[in-house]
C-alpha positions as CSV (number, residue, x, y, z in Angstrom):
1,M,104.0,170.9,145.4
2,N,102.4,169.7,142.2
3,P,98.7,170.5,141.7
4,D,96.4,167.5,141.3
5,P,96.3,166.7,137.6
6,Y,93.0,165.0,137.9
7,P,90.8,167.3,140.1
8,E,87.6,166.5,138.1
9,L,88.1,162.8,138.4
10,A,88.9,163.0,142.1
11,E,85.8,165.0,142.7
12,T,83.8,162.5,140.7
13,H,85.0,159.7,142.9
14,E,83.9,161.6,146.0
15,R,80.3,161.6,144.6
16,G,80.2,157.8,144.3
17,A,80.3,155.0,141.7
18,A,77.4,156.2,139.6
19,A,79.2,159.6,139.1
20,V,82.4,157.8,138.2
21,V,80.6,155.6,135.6
22,A,78.9,158.6,134.1
23,H,82.2,160.5,133.9
24,Q,83.9,157.5,132.3
25,W,81.2,157.2,129.7
26,R,81.5,160.9,128.8
27,E,85.3,160.4,128.4
28,M,84.8,157.3,126.2
29,R,82.3,159.0,124.0
30,Q,84.7,161.9,123.5
31,L,87.5,159.5,122.7
32,A,85.3,157.8,120.1
33,A,84.3,161.1,118.6
34,K,88.0,161.9,118.1
35,A,88.6,158.7,116.2
36,P,86.9,159.6,112.9
37,D,89.0,157.1,111.0
38,F,87.7,154.2,113.1
39,T,83.9,154.5,112.7
40,A,83.4,151.0,114.0
41,F,84.7,151.9,117.4
42,A,82.5,155.0,117.6
43,A,79.5,152.9,116.5
44,L,80.3,150.4,119.3
45,V,80.7,153.1,122.0
46,E,77.3,154.6,121.0
47,A,75.5,151.3,120.8
48,A,76.9,150.2,124.2
49,H,75.9,153.6,125.7
50,A,72.4,153.1,124.4
51,E,72.1,149.8,126.3
52,P,71.0,150.5,130.0
53,R,72.7,147.3,131.4
54,L,76.1,148.3,129.9
55,R,75.7,152.0,130.6
56,R,75.6,151.4,134.3
57,L,79.0,149.5,134.2
58,Y,82.4,151.1,134.2
59,V,83.6,151.3,130.6
60,Y,87.2,151.3,129.5
61,S,89.2,150.6,126.3
62,S,92.3,148.5,125.8
63,H,93.7,148.4,122.3
64,W,90.2,149.6,121.0
65,T,88.4,146.7,122.8
66,L,85.6,148.0,125.1
67,G,85.6,146.4,128.5
68,F,82.8,146.6,131.0
69,S,83.6,146.3,134.7
70,S,81.3,145.9,137.7
71,C,83.8,148.0,139.8
72,T,85.2,151.4,139.2
73,G,88.8,150.8,140.2
74,Y,91.7,148.9,138.7
75,P,92.2,146.0,138.6
76,F,88.8,145.8,137.0
77,R,86.2,143.1,137.5
78,V,85.5,142.5,133.8
79,E,82.0,141.3,133.0
80,I,82.2,141.4,129.2
81,A,84.3,142.8,126.4
82,I,83.7,143.7,122.8
83,D,86.2,144.1,119.9
84,P,85.3,146.4,117.0
85,P,86.0,144.9,113.6
86,V,89.3,145.5,112.0
87,S,89.9,145.0,108.3
88,G,86.5,143.7,107.5
89,E,86.2,141.3,110.4
90,S,83.1,141.1,112.6
91,Y,82.6,142.5,116.1
92,R,83.7,140.0,118.6
93,V,82.2,139.5,122.1
94,R,84.6,138.1,124.7
95,K,84.4,137.2,128.4
96,R,87.5,139.3,128.9
97,P,89.7,141.3,126.5
98,H,92.0,139.3,124.4
99,T,90.4,135.9,125.3
100,A,88.5,133.5,123.0
101,A,85.4,134.9,121.4
102,L,82.0,134.0,122.8
103,G,80.5,135.0,119.5
104,E,80.6,137.4,116.5
105,A,78.2,140.0,115.2
106,A,77.9,142.0,112.0
107,T,76.8,145.3,113.6
108,A,77.6,147.2,116.8
109,E,74.0,146.8,118.0
110,E,74.1,143.0,117.4
111,A,77.4,142.8,119.3
112,V,75.9,144.8,122.2
113,A,72.8,142.5,122.3
114,L,75.1,139.4,122.3
115,A,77.2,140.9,125.1
116,V,74.2,141.6,127.2
117,S,72.9,138.1,126.7
118,H,76.2,136.9,128.4
119,L,75.8,139.1,131.5
120,R,74.8,137.6,134.8
121,A,71.1,138.2,135.5
122,D,71.9,139.6,138.9
123,L,74.5,142.0,137.7
124,G,73.9,145.4,139.2
125,P,75.5,148.8,138.6
126,A,79.3,149.2,139.1
127,V,80.4,149.6,142.7
128,P,83.4,151.5,144.1
129,G,86.6,149.6,144.6
130,T,88.6,147.0,142.7
131,A,88.4,143.3,141.8
132,R,91.4,142.8,144.2
133,R,90.3,140.7,147.2
134,D,92.5,141.6,150.2
């Protein structure tokens, strides 16, 4: 029998959605710290973590785009996404990863503020489960 390769994550899920979100943020910040050649990504992760409304959502990365979900399981319920700049471009805020930009910003902090301005007013912290409706 193979041992569980993700015991910490499994234990985190048992403690609830807030624990899963906190765990994911720790993982994302560690990933950003290990990407010293992509400082814009690290700046984005730290700026997003500093924003309470984003920090209570499940954060994930797809091709360096940060996505923010209101549920902790896949498929995610994406609320907003932010691309870091590549080759001198601006940060881009999107409704979902890889869709048309809602707006652009020069700094990570401005991108986070723009992203938060597009969140639903009644959006609460991430909940357990997925976006799948059975």
